[in-house]
N, C-alpha and C positions, 0 to 999 in steps of 0.2 A: 476596602470597599464598604460603603455604608448602605444599610437598608433605610430608605428614606422615611418609612413609617415608624419603625421601631427605634431608629437612631443607634442601633447596636452595630458595633464593628464586627464584621463576619470574616472568617478565614476564607482566603481565595488562593487556591493553589496555582502558581504560575504555570502557564501552558506547557512550557518546555520541561519543567520538573515533572508534571503529570505524565508527559510523554515517556519519560524514563521509567516511571512506574508501569505504564502500559507495556513497554518493551520487555520489562522484567517479567510480566505475566507470560510472555512467550518463552523466556528462558525457563520459567517454572514448569512449563509444559514439557520441555526437553528433559526435565528431571524426573518425570512421573514414570514409575516402573510399569504402569498399565498401558503406556503408549508404546506401540511397536518401535523397535530400535531404529529402523531407517526413517521413520517419521520423527523420532527424536533428533536424528541427525538433521533432518529438514528444518525443524524448529530452530536448531542451532544456526543453520544457514540463514533463516529468515531474521533471526535476532541480529546477526552480524550485518546483513544487508541493510536492515532498517537503521542500524547505528551509523553506517557509512553515510546513508542519505541524510540522516539527522544532522550530522556534523557538516556535511556539504551545504546544507540549506539553512537550518535553524541556528546552529552555533555561528555560522558565517554571518548571518543577519545580525545576531546580537553583537558580534565583534565590530561589524560595520557601523552600527548605531553608536558604539562607544568612540569611534573615530571622529564623530561629529563634534567639533569644538563648541557648538552651541547647545549641546544636550543639557537639559535641566538636571540639576544636581540630584534631585530625588529619583529621576529616571535612571541616571548613571548608577546610583546606589543599588537600585532594585536589580538592574542587569548584572552588575558585578556579583551581587549575592546569588543570583540565579546561576551564573556561570560557575561560581565556586561550588554550589550545590550539585550541579550537573557533573562536574569533574570528580567530586567526592563519590557520587553514586556510580559513575563510570568506572572508577578504580575499584570500588567494592564489587560491582557486578562482573568486572573483568576477571577477578580471581575466581568468582563463582563459575563463570563461563569456562575458564580453563579447566577447572576441576570436573565440571559436567562433561566436557568433551572427552577428557581422559576416561571417565567412568563409562561413557557410552561405547567408546572403542574397546575398552576392556570387556564389556558385556558382549560385544560383537564376536570376540574371540571364542566365547562359549558356543557360538553358532558357526564356528569354523570360518570366520571372516576376520582377517587381521591386516594391520598396516605394517609394512616393513620400511626401514630407512636404509640409507646407502651402505651401512656397516653390517647389515644382517642378511646378505644375499649369498646364495649358493652359486656354484659355477654355472649352472644352467641359466639362472636369473641374470648373472653378469653378462653372459653371452647374449641373452635376449636384449639387455639394455644397450650393449655395444651396437647391436644391429639396429635397434630403435634410433640410436643417435644418427647413424649413417643414413637411415631411411627417412627420418623425420626431423630430428632436432638440428642436424647440421645446417647451418645457415639461418636458423631461427633463434640462436642464442649468441648474440653479438656483444661482447664485452666493450665497455667504454671506460678508459682509464679515469679514475677519480680525479687525478691531477689536471685533467683536461676539462673538467666540469666546474664552472664557476657558480652555477645556479641549478641545483637538482630539481627545483620546482618547475623548471621548463619542461621536464619529462612528464609523461602521462601519469595522472594520479589514479588511485584506486587499483593499482596493479601491484603485484608482488615483485620485489627486487631482492636480489642477493648482492651484498657487498662482499667481494672475495679478496682475501688476503693471500697473495701469491709470494712465497718465499723460495728463492732459488737455493738449491742444496749446496752448490759449490761455493758461492760467495756470500750467502745469507742476505742478499739484496731483496728488499721487500717492495712490492707495488700493490696498489689497490685498484680493483675494477668493479664496475656495477653491471649486472646482467638482469634484464627483464625476463621474468618467467613467461613463456609463450602459452599461457593457459587458454587464451581464446582460440588458438589454433588446434590444440591437442587435448583440451580438457584439463582439469586440475588433478585428476586421479588416473593412474595407469594401472591396469591389471597386468600383473607379471605371473610367470608360471607358478602353478600350485605346488605346494610341498607340505609334507607331514599331514596331509588331510585338510589343509587350509586353502581357501581362496585368498590369494595375496594381492594387496593393492599398495601403491606407493603414491605419495604426493609428488607432483611433477617437480616441486622444489628439490626433493631428494634425488630424483632422477638427474636433474641438472648437476647437483653436487657430485653424484657418482661420475658424471661425464666431464668434469672439469679438466682432467688431463687431456681429453680429446678436444675440448673447446680451445685450449691453449696449446695444442699440438704444434710443434715446430719451434717453440721457445725453450729456454733452458729447463732442465728437469727441476721440478719444484714440489713443495708441499702446499696444500691448500686448506684454508679455513673459510667458511662461508656463513654469513649471518643475514637473516631476512629483515626487511623493513618495508613499510608502505606508508604513504602519506595521502591525505585527503585535502582537496582544494575547495575553496569557496565556489559554489556552483551557481552563483547569481550571474545571469546574463547581462551584458551591457548592450541594451537595445537603443540605438541612436534614433530617437523620434524626430530629430531635426534633419536626418539624412534625406537625400533626394531619391529614395528608393521606395518601392512598394513594401507593404507590411511583410509579405513572405520573404523578400530579400533581406529585410532588416532582421527578421527572426533568424534566418540562416546565418547571417553575420554574427548575431548574438550568440548562437550555439557555439560558433568557433571561439568566441571570447572566453568561454568557460575554460578552454585549454590554457588560458593565461592567468587563471585565478590564483590567488595566494594560498599557500598551504596553511591549514588551520589545525591539523591533527596529524600526529606521527605515532605509529606503532613500530616498535623495534624489538628484536630478540634480546631479552634481558641478559643473555650470556655474552652479548657483544662487548668487547673490551672498551673501557671508558674512552681511551684516546681515539678509537675508531668512531665511537658514538658521537664524540664532539665534532669530528670531521664532517660526519653526515649532517648533524643538526646545524652546523655553521653554514653549510651550503644550501640549507632550506630557508634561511632568513626568517626564522619564526619570531612572533611577537610575544609579549609577556603573558597574555591570557590564552595563547594557543595551547592545545592539549598535547602533551608528550607522555607516552605511556609505555613502560617496559612490559612486554608480554611474553608469550611462549615462542616456540620455534616457528610456528605457522600462523599466517595471517590470512585475511580475505576468506573467512570461513563461510561466506555466502555460497561458495562452491559446494558446500555440503548439501544444498538443496538438490543438486544433480549428482549425488553419489551413485556410481554405477553398481546397483545392487541386483542386477539380473540373476534369476535363479534362486532368489530368496524371498519369494512373494509372501511367505508367512511373516516376514518382518515389516510388512506394510499394513496400513489399514485395509480392511476388506473392501473390495470394489463395490460401489453402489451404483448400478446402472441408472442413468438418467431416465426419468419416466416421461413418456410421450402421452400427453393428455388426449383423451379420445376425440375431442372436438377438432384437434389439429391433425388427426389421422383420417377423419371422415372425408368421403368423396364430395360432400356438400361444400359449398363455398364458405370459407372462413369469414368472409365479409358478411354473409347472411347470418352466420352464427353470432358474430359480434353485434349485429343489429338486433338480434333476438334478446341478448343480455350481455353485460360486460364479461369479458374473458380475461384470464390472467395466467401468468406463469410465475412460479417461485423457483428461480434457478439457484443452485445446480440440482435441486431435487427434480424439477421438471426440465425437460430438454429445451435448450435455446432454439432448437430446430423449429419449434412452434412459431417463433418470431420470424425466422427465415422463411417459413411457409407463408406468412402474411406478406412479406416483401415480394416474394416470388409471384404470388397471386396478383399483387398490385402491379407488378411489371408486365403481366400478360393480359389483364382484364381490359376489354375495349372501353368500358365506362370510366376507367381511372384516367383523369386528366393531369393531375399534378401530385408530386410527392415532395415533401419537405422534411428534413431531419437534421438533428444536431449530432455531431460526431466529435467526441472528446478523446477517446483512445480507440485504436483499431487493431484487430488481430493481424498477424503477419501476412496471412493469406486470406484476407477478409471476405467471407461470403456476403456480408452486408454490402460492401462496396460492389461486389460482382452483381448483386441483385439490383442495386441502384443504376449501375451501368447498363444492365439489361433493360431496365425501364426506360432509360434515355434512348437506347437504340430502338425501342419500340414506340418512340414518338411521344413519351410522357415528358412533361416539363419537370425536371428534377433539380431540386436545390439542396445543397449540403452545406450546413454551417459547421466549418471545421475550426476547432480551437487550436491555433498554432502554439499557444503557450501552455499546453498540457505538459507539466514538468517532466523532463527526460524523455518525452515522446515527440519533441518538436521536429526532429529530423524525419521520423516516420510519418508524421502528419503532413509535413511539407511534401514528401514523396507521394503520399496518397492524394493530396490536393492536386498535384500536377497530373497524376493519372486520371482523376475524375474530370478535370478540365479538358484533357485531351479527348475524353470519351463523350463530351457534350453535356456534362453536368455543370450547372451553375454553382460555383463555389463561393461562399461568403466567409470571410475570416472574422466574423463576429464584430465586437465593439471594442475599440482601443480603450484600455483602462478598465474594462469590465470583462473578466474571463467568462465565457459561456460554458457553464458547468451543467446546465439542465439537460435532461435526457428525454427528448421529444421526437415524435413522428406525427406528421399530419398528411392524410391522403384525401385528395379532392376527387369525388366521383359524381356522376350524374344522378345516382340514386341516394345520395346522402353521404356526408363526409365521416371519416373515421380518424381517431387519434390513438396514440400509444404514449403513456407517461411511464417512465422507468425510474428506479432508484439507483441504477448503475449503468455502466457503459454498454453500448450495443456492440459487444466484443465477445466472440465465441470462446476465446481462451479464458477470459475472466468468468464467463458464465459457467465454466466447469469447476471453478474454485470459489467465487464470490457468491454470497447469498444476496439475491436481489429480486425485487418484484418488477414485473411489467404488466401494466393494466391497459387493456385494449377496449375502447368504448366508442359508441356512436351517439352518446348523449349530447345533443346540440349545445347545451349551455357550457359543457366542458370543451367539446371539440372546437367551438367557435373561439373560445378564449385561447386555446393552444395556437390557433391561427394568428391571433393577435400578438402572441409572444413573438412569433416570427416577424410580424410587422414591426414590433418594438426593436428586434435585433437589427432589422434592415434600416429602421429610422429611430435611433435611440433617443432622440430629443423630442419625439412626438409625445403628446399627452395621451396615454392609453390607461384606462382604468380596468381593473379586474374585480369581478364580484365573486367568482367561484375559486379561481386559482390563487394561491399565495405565491407572489412573485417578488423576488428581490432583484435589484435594490429598491423596488417601489414600496410595497406595503407588507412584505412578509413578516418582518420583525414586529411591527406595530400591531398586526393582527394576532400574532402569537401571544404577545403581551396582553392584548385585550381578552383573548380566550382564557388565559390564566387568571386575569382579573374576574372573569365570570365565575370560574371555579371558586375563587376566594369569596366572592359575594354570596354564592350559593351555600357554601359551607357556613358562613357567618349567619345566614338566615335559616339554617337548620336543614337544608336540602342535601341530597347525596352529592358528593364532589370528589373526584379523583382524576388523575392524569396518568396515562401510560405512554412511555416513550421508548422507541428503539432508534439508536442514533450512533454515529461514529465518535463525535466530539462535542463537548459542551465547554466552551471557554468564554462566551460573551458575558461580560460583567453584568449587564442589565438583566439578561435572562437568568443568570445565576442568582442575582438579588431577588428577582421575582419568584423563583422557585423557593428560596428561603422564606419569602413572605407568605407564599401559599402553604408551605409546611407549617409555619407558625400559626396560621389560621386553622390548621387541622386537615388540610387537603392531603390525601394519601397519594404519593408520587412514586411510581415504579419505573425504573430506567434500566434497560439493557443497553450497555454502552461499551463499545470496543476500545476506544483510544483515549484521547486527552479528556480529563475531567477536572475542571477548576473548582467545582463545588465539593464540599465535604459533608457526606451524609452522616446522620446520627448524632449531631450536636444537640444536646438537650435544650429545648426552648427555641431552637433555630431550624434544625433540619432533621429532627427525630422522626418525621413522617416521610422521609426520603430514603428509599432503598435503591442502590445501584449495583448491578451485577455485570462483570466483564467476562465474556466467553471466548476462550481460545480453543479451537478444535480443528477437526479435519478441514472444514471450510472457513473462509475468512468472512466474518460477520460484516455485512456492508449495507443492508437495507435500512432506509430511514422511514419510520412509522410514527405518527402522532395520533393519539386517541384522547379526546377530552370528554368527560362524563356529560357535561352540558345539561345538567338537571334531569338526567335520565334519557335524553335524546342524543346519544353519543355522536360526536363528530369524528370522522376518520380521515386521515390524510396520508399519502405516500409521496415521495419525491426525492430530489437530489441534494437537499441542503442539510448541512450540519449546523449546530448552533455556535458558530464562530464568527467574529467580526468580518473576516474575509468573505464568508458565504453570504452574509446578510447585507454587506455594504459594497463589496468589490466584485461581485459575481452576479451573473444572471442565473438565478435558481428558480425552480418551480416545484411547489407541492400541490398536488391535486386532491380534491375531496373524493372520497370513495362512498358510493351509494349502494352498490350491489351487496345484498345481504350475505351471499356466500363468501365474497372477498373480505367483508367486514369480519365475519367469524374467523376467517383464516388469519387475518392480521392480529386479532385478539389472541388467538391460539399461539401464534409465533412469540408474542411478548410474554404471555403467561408461561409457556414452556421454558423460555429463557430465564424467567424469574425462579422457576422451580429447579433449574439445573444444579444438581449436586455432584456431577461428575467433572464438569469443566467450568462451572460458574464460580468466579472468584469475587469476593466481596470488595467493592471499591470503597475505601475508607479515608482517602485523602492523604495517607502517609505511606502508601505502597506496601502494606502488609501482604495483600493479595492472597488471603486465606480462602480456600474452597468452602462453599456453603456446607454446613453440616448435614449429614444424611439423617433422615428421620429413623429412629430406632426401629429395627425390624423390616426396613425397606431396602431395596437395591438402589444403587446410585442412579439418578435420573439424568440421562444424557440427551439434551434437547434436540440436537441435530439428528440423532438416530431416531428419536421418537417422532419427529416431524416427517422424516423419510418413510418410516413405517406407516404413518397416517396416510400419506399421499399414495403409497403403494396399495393400501387397503381400499382407498377410495376408487382406484382404477379397477381393482379385482372385484369389488362388490358393486360396481356400476354406479 
C-alpha cells in the first residue's frame, strides 16, 4: 500500500493475521496470575470459540477465493501467504493454549477443584455415573459404525466426536464407531461426588468413555479405546437471490445450507493411531490448504465459558452492580428529561434498564404516535421486543428494521420477526446487499421527536458484558436526520443527504478522510492537531494510509482498539505519532468513539461503524455528532483512561508482541474499566 503524498511503501498487516494477534491477547489474559481462575477458564473458552468462528467464516472465505480460476496471481499469492501465516500462528498458539489450560486446572486443584477422567474414579463415583447413564445418557449416545459412513462432513460440525475402537476379547475382531458427545443436552462438564476434600468434575467426553461398555451392551465383550476429534465447516450461507421466495424464506433456506458446508479445519487427539487418523481424514475429504492440527485429548473449549463453578465465588471477578442513573429513576417523564438535555448510558457500567424505561414510557404515552428502531441482535427473552409489542397493542405505529443476516443470529431474528409481525409490528428486512448495522431509535410525538443512537445492539444480554454508549437526544437537527436514515432504509435508491450524521455507504468514509485532512492542515500551519479513536477494527487501506499521512505531518493519534489492526504504530518517519492500545478485561470493549481536535473546537462522534471496508461500503452505519458537554467529557475520559491502562492495556505493534503497557514507577497498575466504574459510582453518590 502506498501513501500517495510521500510515495513510501508502508507496512499493512493483513486483516486475518491481525485478528490472530487480537485473539492471542485473549489467550494472554488467561495466563495472567492476577486474573481469577474461573475468569481465566472463561478467557480460554472465548479464545476457542473465537477461533472456531474465525475458521468457519474468514478462513473459509479465503479458501473460497482461491477456488476462483480467474483470481489474479498477485491476489492468489497474498492469500496463500496469509493462510500459511495463520496456520503457523495457529499451531504456535495451540501449544501455548494447551499448556495454559493445563496450568489453570492445576492451579484450580489448589482451591480444591479438580478434573477427573474415567480411570480415576472411586466406587461411589462409578455408581453415580452408571446411574447417570441410565437416567440421562441412555438413548443420547448413539454410535454409528465408521464403515457405514462415506462422508463424515455430512455430520454436524463444531461438535465433539469420539471415534471408538472396539476390540472383541474372544476373536480380536475390531470395529470402529463414531459417537457424538451430547453436550447441548447435558453440558460439557459433570459434577461427580466429592472426595478427598475436592469438588470433582468430569468432561462429558470422559463420562461417555466410562460408559462405553453400557453403550455397546448386548454385543460381545470388548476392550475400548476412544479418541476425540472435531471439524469446522465453511459457514457461508448459500442465499438464492433468484428464488421465487421472500427474503425471510431465502435466509431460512440459506441457514440450512450451512449444514452442507465443506470442512476446512480438523482438530484431533494427537495420540490417535495413524491408521485411524487416516480413516477419519479420508472421510472428511479435505483440501490442500485446509487446517489439520493434532491437539490434546479435549476439544471445543468454548464450553469453559460455562464451567460450573458454583460455590467458588472468590475465583471470579467481583460483581459490579450496574448503576441506575438518577434521571431514569425519577418520577418525572424521561421524555421531558431528554428534552431538557441529552441523556446517555454507558453500559454495562450503567443499567440498560434506562433504555427499557424509555421504550416502556413511549409505549404508554398518549402523545407518542410512532416508533421506529433497528434490531441487529436480540436477547433470548427480549424486553425490547416486548416493549415494542406493547406499543403496537396501544395503538402506536411501530416499525422494526430487522437484519436477517446478523451472522449466526439469523434463525433467532427470523423467529422474532414472525413474532413481531403477528403482534402488529411493521417489520422491514432492510436493504438487500446492504447489511443494516446501525443502532437507531426514532420516536414521533406531538410535543417534539426523540432519537437514540447507540454503538451496540439493543440487547439486554450484551449490555451486561459489552461496553457501549446510547445517546438520547431531542436536538431537531440530529433527530430529523435519524428519521431520514429510516427513509433511506425503506427507499435505498432515493437521494438523501446528511449534514449532521456520518452515514455509510453514503458519505461516512469521505467525511472521516476530510476531517483527518483538516488535522493534517492544522498541524502543518502550526495549530493544535490530534485525533482520539476508540474502535473495534481498523483495516480499511485508505484510512490506514491517511493515518500514516497524519502521523508523518506530526498529528498525535491515540487509538483504543479491540480487534483487527492493519496499521503498524511506531514506525519512524511514518507512524511514530500513533499509539494503539488493546484492552481485554472483564467487559468486552465495543463502543466506537471518534474525537477530532478541529483547531481547538473538538468534534465528537459515536456510532456503530468500524473502519473496515465492509462497514464503510457494504453496510448502513451511522455515527452521530455529540454536542452535550457532559457526554463529550465522558467520551474523552473513556479514551484517555484506555490509553492509561497499565493493568490490561496491551501495546499493538503490528507483530503481535502484545506487551502490557509499563507501569510508572511508584504507581499502582491502572485498570481503566474499574476506574470508569468507580467514577460513575461516585457521580451517583455525590449527586
